[in-house]
N, C-alpha and C positions, 0 to 999 in steps of 0.2 A: 484469510484462507486457511491458515493453520488451525484456527479455532473451529472453523466449519468442519475441517477434516477430523479433528478430535471428537467433535460432537457426533459425526457420522460413524466413526469407528466405535465409539462407546455406546451406541444404541444397542438395545437388546437383540434386534434382528441380526446385526452383523456378528455379534458374539455367538448367538445361537447357530448361525450358519457355519461359523468357524468350528464350533464344537461338533456339529453334524458332519462336516467334511472329515475331521480327524477321526471321529468314531466310525464313519463309513470306511475309511482306509483300514482301520483295525478289524472291522467286521469282514471286509474283503479278504484280508489275510487268513482269518479263521475259516471262512467259507472255502477259499482255495485249498487250504490244508485239509479240510474235511473232504472235499471232492477228490483231490489227488491222493491222499493217504488212506482214506477210508472207503469212499464210494467206488472209485475206479478199480481198486483191487477186487472188490466184491463183484462189480459188473464184469470185469475180466475173467473172474473165476467161473461165473455162470455162462460166459461167452466162450468157454473152452480154454481158458488160461491165457488168452491174449491180453497184451498190454496196449491199451488204446493210444497212450502217449507216444509209443514207438511206431505206430502204424503210419506208413508213408508210401508214396509212389516216387521211386527214384527216377529222375530225368536224366542225370548223368552221374556216373560213378566218380568217387574221389580218386585223384591221382596221387599215389604215395611214392616218394623217392625210396631208393634202396636203404637209406639210413633211417627210414621211418618217419620222416617229416612229410607233412601234407603239402604237395605243390599246388593242387587245385582241390578245393573242398567239394563235397558232394552237393548236388543240386537236387532237391526233393520237395514234393508237395506233402506237407505233414498234416494230413487230414485227421489223424488221431488227436493231435493237440486241439484241433477245431472241435471235435466231438467232446473233448474235456471242457472246452469253453462253453459249449451249448448246455451241457449238464450243469456246469457252474451257474449259468444264467437261470436255468430252471429252478435250481435250489435257492438262489438269491431272490428270485421273484416270489417263490413260495414263502420264504421267511418274511419278506416284506408284506405279503398279503396277510399272513398270520398276525404280524405286529399291528397293521392298520385295522384289521378286523377286531382284534382284542381291544385296541384303543377305542374304537367306535362303540363297543359294548360297555366299556367302563365310563366313558365321559358322560356328563350329565346331558340329558336331552334339552334341546333349546326350548324355551317356553313358547307356547303357541301364541301368536299375535292376538291381541284382544280384538273382538269384533268391533267394527266401526259402528258408532251410534247410527241407528236408523234415522234417516232424514227423509225429506221429500224426494220423490222419484223425479226422474228427468222430465217426464210429462207434466208433473205438477209444477216444476220450476218454469217450464216453458209457458204454461198457462198463466202463471203468476206474472211473468215478464210481459206477456201479451196484454194482460189486464192493466198493468202499470202503464204501458205505452198508450193504451186507449184512454186512460185517465189524463195523460199529459196532452193528448191531442184534443 
């Protein structure tokens, strides 16, 4: 069992998958940084200076004690963070589209399958079978 597991882990597909997952995590951090630190301030500027990440609908206010400690935290629907996530998804989708598109342009086209040698048609084969059966009878 250990030998089979070792062979499985050492195959190229598993190692490629592990590299892809690690790389995807790093790309995700870069894209999140790009969206949160570059795109959203620009979008907020053109939207009248609003910060989408802070947009929310407060369902119940936070209860703060006299000494400044929070007794009950605020309950809110943070739809601004959801808007950030959607913009993030669109950017990631566009980047992946561009990568796949450029990969498809660069890779060698698959060779066209060779044409099958022309043989007898189905009707010719059926006629031949019929004639053979007549000879045997």
